[in-house]
N, C-alpha and C positions, 0 to 999 in steps of 0.2 A: 750419622757421621759420614757414611759413604755417599748418601744423597746430597749432603751439603757440599762435599768435595766435588762431586760430579756437576752440581749446579754452577759453582764458581768456575770450574774448568770450562764448561760449555759456554757460560756467559762471557768469560774473558776472551776465549777464542772467537766468539761471535762478534764482540765489539772490535777486536783487532782486525779481523777479516773484513768487517764492514767498513772500517776506516781505510784499509788498504784498497778496497774496491773503488772508492771514490778518489783516492789519492794516487793510484798507480798510473803511470804515464802510458803504459802499454795496454791497449784495450783487451787483448787476449788474457793478460795477467789479471785484469779487472774481473773478467768473467770467471776465471778460475778461483779468485778470492770470493766471488759471489756464491759459487757452488759450495765452497767451504762454509760460508755463512749459513747457507740453507741446511747443510748437514747438522751444524751445531744448533740451529733453531729447532730442527726436528728432535734432537736430543733433549732440549729443554721441554718440548711438548710431551715427550714420553715421561719425563720426570713429574709433570703435573697431571698425568693421567689422560691426556688428549692424544690417544694413539691414532685416531683418524686424521687429525691435522698433521701429525708427524708423517704419516704415510703420504698425505697429499704433498707435503713439502719435498719428500724424496722422489715420489713417482712423477708428480706433475711439474714441479718447479725445477728440480734437478734433472729429471729424465727427459723433459720436453722443453721447457722455457729456456733454461740456462744453456742447454745444448744447442737450441736454435740460435740463441744470442752468439754462442761461440762460432757456429758455422757462418753466420752473417758477418761477424767481425772479421773472420779469417778470409772471407771472400771479398770484402771491401778493400778498395785501394785508398787507404787513409793517408792524407797529407798531414803529417804531424806538425809541420810549421804553421799551416793554416789552423789546425786544431788549437795550438797554443795561442794564436792570435784571437780566435773566437772566445777562448776561455778568459783571456785578459780583457776582452771587450765587454763581456757580460758578467764580470766578477762582482760588480756592485749589485746587480739584480739578484744574483745567486746568494750573496751574503744577506741581502734584505729578506729574501724568502726563507733562508735558513734561520735567521733571527726570529721571524714571525712564527715559524714552526716550533722553534725552541720555546718561545713564549706560550704558545698554545699547549705544549706538553706540560710546562710548569703550572699553568693555570688549571689544567685538568688534574694534575697530581695534587695540588693544594685543595681543590674543590671536591675531592673524592667523597668526603663525609659531609659536605655542606648541604646536600639535598635530603639527607636522612632517608635514604632508599632502603626499604626492607628487602634484603636479599633472600629471605626465607620464602617470600611469596613469588613463585615463579609463574611466568606466563604460560608455559607448557610443562606442567609437572610430570615427572617420569619416575618409574620405580628405581630406587637406588640400588637394588640387587641386580639390575640388568647391566651388562657390559656397556661401555661407552659407545662403541660402534653400533651395537644392536639398538640401543635407545635412540641414537641419532637416525638410524634407518627407519624405525617405527614412526618418528615424527615427520621425516621427509616424505614418506609414502602413505601417510594417513592424514594428518592435520594440514600439512603444508604441501600436499600433492599438487594442487593447481598452481601454486607459486613456483614449485620445482619444475613443472612442465612449462610454465611461462618463461622461466629463465633458460631452459633448453631451447625453446622456440626462438628466443631472441638471439642466442648463440648460433642457431641454425641459419637464421636470416642474415646475420653478420658474415657467416662463412660463405653463403651463396653470393652475397654482395661482393665479397673480396674476390671470389672466383670470376664473377661476371666482369668486374673492373680489370682483372688481370688478363683475361682471355678475350678481350674485345678484338674486333677485326682490325688488322693492320695491313697497310698497303705494301706491296713488294714482297710478300711472303708466299711460300708455296705450301699448300695444305697436303697432308698425307691422304692418298686415295687407296684405302685398304682393298676394296674389291678389285681394283685394277692390278694391284700387286699380286693378289691371290690368283687372278685369271691369267697371269703371265706364264707362258710355257717355257720349259728349259731350252728348246731349240730356238726360241726368239731371243734369248739372253746370251747364249754361247754360240761359238762357231768353231767347228772341228776342222783343223787344217793339218796337213802333213808336209811340212817344208823339207826341202832337200838338205843334205848335209852341208853346213857352212852357209846356208842361205839366211837363216834366222826367221823371225816372225814379223810379218807386216802389221803395223798398227793402223 
């Protein structure tokens, strides 16, 4: 009974917060509703026994992605008038894409039992006595180790590419010379003077 109440509570808040994420006019409010949606999705994952996915939602999405979105949105100088104009301009395309996505979800929901898939035959069988996180770790670091390393390598290449594109040489900028700063002596940077009373300091 308590699990059913918790499920409907998390699901209802998730649906409402997801709707407010896309309908809110203030981008900062949209990010805050998105964070609330992530928390409730993590609660649903805990109810179905997927603790690892719940931790990913909280640590990765809420702790990194959503916070990054929030900082980017707060630093951007958003023209709300132009934003409303762009929304009205591409409203037809957005509605068409939304209708196509809704149709795909309905087809997938109705075709769930059409393929007669035997769910008892697993691709990578694991011991049911193992905890969820331990079983997932054994699969990742044994059978799917090379695929896991390949995914990490792709992310590393993407990170290096983003750094290279961001820190390319620009004209008119002054680079920091650390060795020159360290070698600078105090007597070269300051000048000791003893002005007379009422004279002041010469600049």
